[in-house]
C-alpha positions in Angstrom: -31.1 37.4 37.9 -28.4 35.0 38.9 -27.5 34.3 42.5 -24.2 35.5 43.9 -22.8 33.5 46.9 -19.6 33.3 48.8 -17.3 30.3 48.1 -13.7 29.3 48.2 -12.1 27.6 45.2 -9.0 25.6 45.4 -6.7 24.2 42.6 -5.2 20.8 43.3 -2.5 18.5 41.9 -3.0 14.9 42.7 -1.0 11.7 41.9 -2.4 8.4 40.6 -0.6 5.1 40.1 -1.7 1.5 39.9 -0.8 1.2 43.6 -2.7 4.2 45.0 -3.4 7.9 44.8 -3.0 11.0 47.0 -3.2 14.8 46.8 0.2 16.4 46.1 -0.5 20.1 46.5 -3.4 22.6 46.8 -3.7 26.3 46.5 -6.5 28.8 47.0 -7.7 30.7 44.0 -7.7 34.5 44.6 -10.2 36.3 42.3 -8.9 39.4 40.5 -11.1 41.7 42.6 -9.7 40.4 45.8 -6.1 40.5 44.5 -6.5 44.3 43.9 -8.3 45.0 47.3 -5.5 45.9 49.8 -7.9 46.1 52.7 -9.4 42.7 52.0 -5.9 41.2 51.5 -4.8 42.5 54.9 -7.9 41.3 56.6 -7.5 37.8 55.2 -3.7 37.7 55.7 -2.9 37.2 52.0 0.9 37.3 51.6 2.2 40.3 49.5 3.9 38.0 47.0 0.6 36.5 46.0 -0.7 38.0 42.8 -3.7 37.3 40.7 -3.3 34.1 38.6 -5.9 32.3 36.4 -6.7 28.8 37.6 -4.8 27.2 34.7 -1.7 29.3 35.7 -1.9 28.1 39.3 -2.2 24.5 38.0 0.7 25.0 35.6 2.9 26.5 38.3 2.3 23.5 40.7 3.0 21.1 37.8 6.3 22.9 37.1 7.3 22.6 40.8 6.3 19.0 41.3 6.6 17.4 37.9 10.4 16.7 38.1 9.9 15.0 41.5 7.2 12.6 40.3 8.0 10.0 37.6 4.8 10.1 35.5 3.6 9.2 32.1 0.9 11.8 31.4 -0.9 14.8 32.8 -4.7 14.6 33.2 -7.2 17.3 34.0 -10.9 18.1 33.8 -12.5 20.1 31.0 -12.0 23.5 32.6 -8.3 23.1 32.2 -8.3 21.0 29.0 -10.3 23.7 27.2 -7.4 26.2 27.9 -5.0 26.2 24.9 -2.4 28.1 26.9 -2.1 25.3 29.4 -1.8 22.7 26.6 0.9 24.8 25.0 2.8 25.2 28.2 2.7 21.4 28.9 3.8 20.6 25.3 6.6 23.1 25.5 8.0 21.2 28.5 7.6 17.9 26.5 4.9 16.7 28.9 2.4 14.2 27.6 -1.2 15.2 28.4 -4.7 13.9 28.0 -7.1 16.6 29.0 -10.9 16.5 29.0 -12.5 19.1 26.8 -16.0 20.7 26.4 -18.1 19.3 23.6 -18.3 22.7 21.8 -14.6 23.3 21.3 -13.8 24.3 17.7 -11.6 21.7 15.9 -10.6 20.8 12.4 -10.4 17.1 11.7 -8.0 15.1 9.5 -9.4 12.5 7.1 -6.3 10.5 6.5 -3.6 13.1 5.6 -6.1 15.7 4.5 -7.3 18.4 6.8 -11.1 19.0 6.3 -11.6 22.7 5.5 -14.7 23.3 7.7 -14.4 23.4 11.5 -16.6 21.2 13.7 -17.0 20.4 17.4 -16.3 17.2 19.3 -20.0 16.6 19.7 -20.8 17.0 16.0 -17.9 14.8 14.9 -18.8 12.1 17.4 -22.4 12.0 16.1 -21.1 11.4 12.5 -18.6 8.9 13.8 -21.3 6.6 15.4 -21.5 4.7 12.2 -17.8 3.9 12.3 -16.0 1.1 14.0 -15.5 1.8 17.7 -13.2 -0.4 19.8 -14.6 -1.8 23.0 -12.6 -2.1 26.2 -13.2 -3.5 29.7 -11.8 -0.7 31.8 -12.3 -2.0 35.3 -14.6 -4.0 37.5 -17.2 -2.2 39.6 -19.8 -3.2 42.2 -22.3 -3.3 39.3 -20.1 -5.4 37.1 -17.6 -4.6 34.3 -17.3 -1.0 33.1 -17.3 -1.3 29.4 -16.3 1.6 27.2 -16.3 2.1 23.4 -13.8 4.5 22.1 -12.4 6.1 18.9 -9.6 8.6 18.2 -8.7 10.9 15.4 -6.1 13.6 14.5 -7.3 17.1 14.9 -6.1 20.7 14.5 -6.9 23.5 16.9 -6.0 27.2 16.6 -4.1 29.4 19.0 -5.2 33.0 19.6 -2.5 34.2 17.2 -3.9 32.0 14.4 -1.1 29.4 14.5 -2.0 25.7 14.4 -1.8 23.1 17.1 -1.7 19.4 16.1 -3.4 17.1 18.6 -5.2 13.8 19.0 -8.9 13.7 20.0 -10.2 10.7 21.9 -13.9 10.1 22.4 -15.2 7.4 24.8 -18.7 6.2 25.3 -20.1 4.4 28.3 -21.8 1.3 26.9 -24.4 1.2 29.7 -25.4 4.8 29.6 -24.4 6.0 26.2 -22.6 9.1 27.8 -19.9 10.5 25.6 -16.7 12.2 26.9 -14.0 13.9 25.0 -10.3 14.6 25.5 -7.3 16.0 23.7 -3.8 14.5 23.8 -0.5 15.5 22.3 2.4 13.4 21.1 2.8 10.6 18.5 -0.4 9.9 16.6 0.6 6.2 16.6 0.0 5.9 20.4 -2.4 3.1 21.0 -6.0 3.9 21.9 -5.8 1.3 24.6 -2.9 3.1 26.3 -4.7 6.4 26.2 -7.8 4.9 27.8 -5.7 3.2 30.4 -4.2 6.6 31.4 -7.6 8.3 31.2 -9.1 5.7 33.6 -6.8 6.9 36.4 -9.2 9.9 36.8 -11.6 7.8 38.8 -9.0 7.1 41.4 -8.4 10.8 41.9 -12.2 11.4 42.3 -12.2 8.6 45.0 -9.2 10.2 46.6 -11.1 13.5 47.1 -14.2 11.6 48.3 -12.1 9.9 51.0 -10.5 13.3 52.0 -14.0 14.8 52.4 -15.8 11.9 54.1 -13.0 10.5 56.3 -10.9 13.6 56.9 -13.3 16.6 56.7 -11.6 18.3 53.8 -14.7 20.4 53.1 -15.7 20.8 56.7 -14.1 24.1 57.8 -15.2 27.7 58.4 -11.9 29.5 57.9 -11.8 33.0 56.5 -8.1 33.6 55.9 -5.4 32.6 53.5 -3.5 31.1 56.4 -6.4 29.1 57.8 -7.3 27.6 54.4 -3.8 26.4 53.6 -3.3 25.1 57.2 -6.4 23.0 57.0 -5.7 21.7 53.5 -2.1 20.9 54.4 -3.2 18.8 57.4 -5.7 16.9 55.3 -3.1 16.2 52.6 -0.7 14.8 55.2 -3.4 12.7 56.9 -4.5 11.4 53.5 -1.0 10.4 52.5 -0.6 8.6 55.9 -3.8 6.6 55.4 -2.9 5.7 51.9 0.5 4.5 53.0 -1.1 2.4 55.8 -3.6 0.9 53.3 -0.7 -0.2 51.1 1.1 -1.8 54.1 -1.9 -3.8 54.9 -2.2 -4.8 51.2 -5.8 -3.5 51.0 -7.1 -2.9 47.5 -7.1 0.7 46.4 -9.2 0.3 43.3 -10.9 -2.5 41.4 -9.0 -4.2 38.6 -8.9 -1.9 35.6 -8.4 -4.6 33.0 -4.9 -3.3 32.1 -1.5 -4.7 33.2 -0.1 -2.5 35.9 3.3 -2.3 34.2 1.8 -0.4 31.3 1.8 2.7 33.5 5.6 2.5 33.5 6.2 2.0 29.8 7.5 5.6 29.3 10.9 5.8 30.8 13.0 8.9 31.5 10.1 11.4 31.4 11.1 15.1 31.6 13.1 15.7 34.7 13.0 12.1 35.8 16.2 10.6 34.4 16.7 6.9 34.9 13.1 6.1 36.0 11.9 2.7 35.0 9.7 -0.1 36.1 11.9 -1.8 38.7 9.3 -4.0 40.2 9.6 -2.7 43.7 7.2 -3.3 46.4 3.7 -1.9 46.2 4.2 0.9 48.7 7.3 2.4 47.0 5.3 4.9 44.9 3.3 6.3 47.8 6.4 6.4 49.9 7.5 9.4 47.7 4.2 11.1 48.2 4.9 11.0 51.9 8.4 12.4 51.4 7.9 15.1 48.8 7.9 18.6 50.3 4.6 20.1 51.5 4.8 23.7 50.7 4.7 26.0 53.7 3.3 29.5 53.2 4.9 32.6 54.5 2.1 33.3 56.9 2.1 29.7 58.2 5.4 29.6 59.9 3.8 27.5 62.6 3.6 24.6 60.1 7.1 23.2 59.8 8.1 22.0 56.3 7.4 18.3 56.2 8.3 15.7 53.6 5.7 14.1 51.3 5.1 12.3 47.4 4.9 10.4 43.5 3.1 9.5 40.4 2.7 7.9 37.1 0.0 10.4 36.3 -0.3 13.9 37.7 -3.9 15.0 37.8 -5.5 18.4 38.3 
């Protein structure tokens, strides 16, 4: 029998740019059983307006609220969100560019040239057959152990919605040269987008992982014993503010955020005027301008946390879940 244990699950939106990264927003996931339990809701001070939402719905709501405030080129997320077709449709419907990790067993149909192959396959199966093809090699970034080299390949694919309609996407497969590990992602948009550009955006994921590591090790993000809706959001809000402050100070002192990733920083600004961000372009401002927005953008205050005054906080070239 499997073990059942108590836990608290949060959904977060973060921001990554060539200059730094920070957490933009975070919300506690409320399981369906808890959402229906009036006694439990009262005991944990869950606001009446909070209804059950799937994790992808929470993420999508936060992206809707913050996307227009943050100039960005692409949405990234891990496979739990990337595997969800509803989220990909919602992003595409708002003309958001995405590059989302997917599980290796997702059902896909692959194009060979302009012809759609009749039999479905999975990313894992297709990648095994593609090993004999020409993969392009990229130096993604420098690490303590040397250059991080990746080989990658991309192809047009088709996925199905629940109603049977088709969804045209791009699948990207990357392989760590040193370990041979394969990872898969789906992107939307023009199939002529360069593989180099997709990998450059994808590489921003590591800065977000480092961001959460700093929040945990330096600010105690995971060191709490709260048992209420109010307490959890109070703690996470304070951590987000402290993290933004430290990131801003790091920029002021010109300390490196991340190793060189092997790509010109300006590439992250190639897409101008993203949805809701009219007039955004690479203006060549000082390195702390991007994180200045993270500090100013509004930190959401919850109804039961009136003691936390609404503060200002900030931005992104890439919004990450």
